[in-house]
C-alpha positions in Angstrom: -17.4 12.0 -3.7 -17.5 9.6 -6.3 -14.4 7.2 -7.1 -14.0 8.6 -10.5 -14.1 12.1 -9.1 -11.5 11.3 -6.4 -9.0 9.6 -8.9 -9.2 12.6 -10.7 -8.4 14.4 -7.8 -5.8 13.0 -5.8 -3.9 12.1 -9.0 -3.6 16.3 -9.9 -2.6 16.6 -6.2 0.3 14.1 -6.2 1.4 15.4 -9.6 2.0 18.8 -8.2 4.6 17.1 -5.2 7.8 17.7 -6.0 10.7 14.8 -5.4 11.7 16.6 -1.9 7.9 16.8 -1.0 7.4 13.2 -1.4 10.5 12.3 0.3 10.1 14.5 3.3 6.1 13.2 3.2 7.6 9.5 3.3 9.6 9.9 6.2 7.0 11.5 8.1 4.6 8.7 7.3 7.2 5.9 7.9 8.1 7.7 11.3 4.5 7.9 12.4 4.2 4.1 11.5 6.2 3.5 14.3 3.4 4.5 16.8 1.1 1.5 15.6 0.9 -1.7 17.5 2.0 -3.7 14.5 5.5 -4.8 15.1 5.2 -8.3 16.7 4.5 -9.7 13.9 6.6 -11.8 11.1 5.5 -11.6 7.4 4.6 -7.9 5.9 3.6 -7.0 2.7 4.5 -4.0 1.2 4.2 -2.1 -2.3 7.2 -0.5 -4.3 6.4 2.6 -4.8 5.8 3.6 -8.8 8.0 6.9 -8.8 6.3 7.9 -12.0 2.9 7.8 -10.3 4.4 9.6 -7.5 3.4 7.2 -4.6 4.4 7.2 -1.3 7.8 6.2 -1.1 8.5 2.6 0.7 12.0 2.8 1.2 12.1 4.2 4.3 9.6 1.6 5.7 11.6 -1.3 3.7 14.6 -0.1 5.9 12.5 0.1 9.2 11.5 -3.7 8.7 15.0 -4.9 7.2 16.0 -3.3 10.5 13.7 -5.1 12.7 14.3 -8.3 10.7 10.9 -9.0 9.5 10.2 -11.1 6.1 9.3 -8.4 3.7 6.5 -9.5 0.8 6.1 -8.2 -2.5 3.7 -8.7 -5.1 4.1 -9.5 -8.9 0.5 -8.4 -10.9 -1.0 -10.3 -13.6 -3.1 -7.8 -15.7 -4.8 -11.0 -17.7 -6.2 -12.5 -14.1 -6.1 -9.2 -12.3 -4.3 -11.2 -9.0 -1.1 -10.6 -7.3 1.6 -13.3 -6.3 3.4 -12.5 -3.8 7.1 -13.2 -2.8 9.7 -13.1 -0.3 12.2 -10.1 -0.5 15.7 -11.5 -0.7 19.2 -9.8 -1.4 19.0 -11.8 -4.4 15.4 -10.9 -5.5 15.8 -9.4 -8.9 13.4 -6.5 -9.5 12.1 -5.2 -12.8 9.4 -2.6 -13.7 6.5 -3.9 -15.8 4.7 -2.3 -18.5 2.6 -0.1 -15.9 6.0 1.1 -14.6 5.3 -1.2 -11.2 8.6 -2.2 -9.6 8.0 -6.2 -9.0 10.2 -9.2 -8.5 11.0 -11.3 -11.6 10.4 -14.5 -9.5 11.6 -15.7 -5.9 10.2 -17.5 -3.2 6.4 -17.3 -3.3 4.8 -17.1 -0.2 0.8 -17.9 0.5 -1.3 -14.9 1.2 -2.6 -16.5 4.5 0.5 -16.1 5.8 0.8 -12.5 5.5 0.2 -10.6 9.0 0.5 -7.1 7.9 -0.3 -5.3 4.6 0.9 -1.8 3.7 -1.6 -0.5 0.8 -1.2 2.1 -1.8 -4.0 4.4 -2.6 -5.2 7.6 -3.9 -7.8 8.6 -1.5 -9.6 7.3 1.6 -12.6 8.5 4.0 -13.2 8.8 7.5 -14.7 5.2 7.6 -11.9 3.2 6.0 -12.8 2.8 2.8 -10.0 3.4 0.2 -9.7 4.5 -3.5 -7.0 2.5 -5.6 -6.2 2.6 -9.3 -9.8 0.9 -9.4 -8.4 -2.7 -11.0 -9.5 -4.5 -7.7 -6.2 -5.9 -7.4 -5.6 -5.5 -3.7 -9.5 -6.3 -2.8 -9.0 -9.6 -4.5 -5.9 -10.3 -2.7 -6.8 -9.1 0.9 -9.9 -11.3 0.5 -7.4 -14.3 0.3 -5.7 -13.1 3.3 -6.3 -14.1 6.8 -9.3 -12.3 8.9 -7.1 -10.8 11.5 -4.5 -9.3 8.6 -3.9 -5.7 9.5 -4.4 -3.5 6.5 -2.8 -0.2 6.7 -3.5 2.3 3.9 -0.4 5.2 3.3 -1.5 8.6 2.0 0.2 11.8 1.5 -3.3 13.7 2.1 -5.8 13.4 4.7 -9.3 11.6 4.7 -12.4 12.9 3.0 -15.5 13.1 4.6 -17.4 9.9 2.7 -16.7 8.2 -0.5 -19.9 7.8 -2.2 -19.8 4.4 -4.1 -18.4 1.9 -1.9 -19.5 -1.5 -2.9 -19.7 -4.8 -0.9 -16.5 -6.1 -2.6 -14.4 -3.2 -1.3 -11.7 -4.0 1.9 -12.0 -1.5 4.4 -8.3 -0.2 6.1 -8.0 -1.1 9.6 -5.3 2.0 9.9 -3.9 5.0 7.7 -1.2 6.6 8.2 -0.6 10.4 6.8 2.2 12.8 7.7 0.3 14.4 10.2 -2.5 11.9 11.0 -2.5 8.2 12.1 -6.3 7.1 11.2 -7.7 4.0 13.6 -10.8 2.2 11.9 
């Protein structure tokens, strides 16, 4: 399928999920993540869920990271430059939703992209080769290009892999893993 078709399909599928579905599926994803060999690193970048878009609730993963005493990094999106700036999440970090309902830090301690070891990536769909479909703005592809080559890229999805995304581009960054409530994909 084409990315545009996948975006429509998976937005509809997510819209059909109840709040209880999202909570249960997100917890299953967080529990499955514990099986990955990713917990010996220091800096973990995670997205804060856009509840209105029914994204994977990352609160469970945030609790795991806090419990393991990891450095948690969150980003702020600049829609003029289409770039993300990353900040350390601390007890004093003030979070505010932007015009797209994305929860973001107001300010804080900036973290360089090349310090990040693991990135949890929001997506709408992905395929069996590790290609992903996001919202189409390219924020994560630009950000991941600036990370070190060995940074581990993990997609989080309520749904299983598509066979193949037809219109993959050279700029698209592949996932290393994708975690769903039922499956742990390795690419």
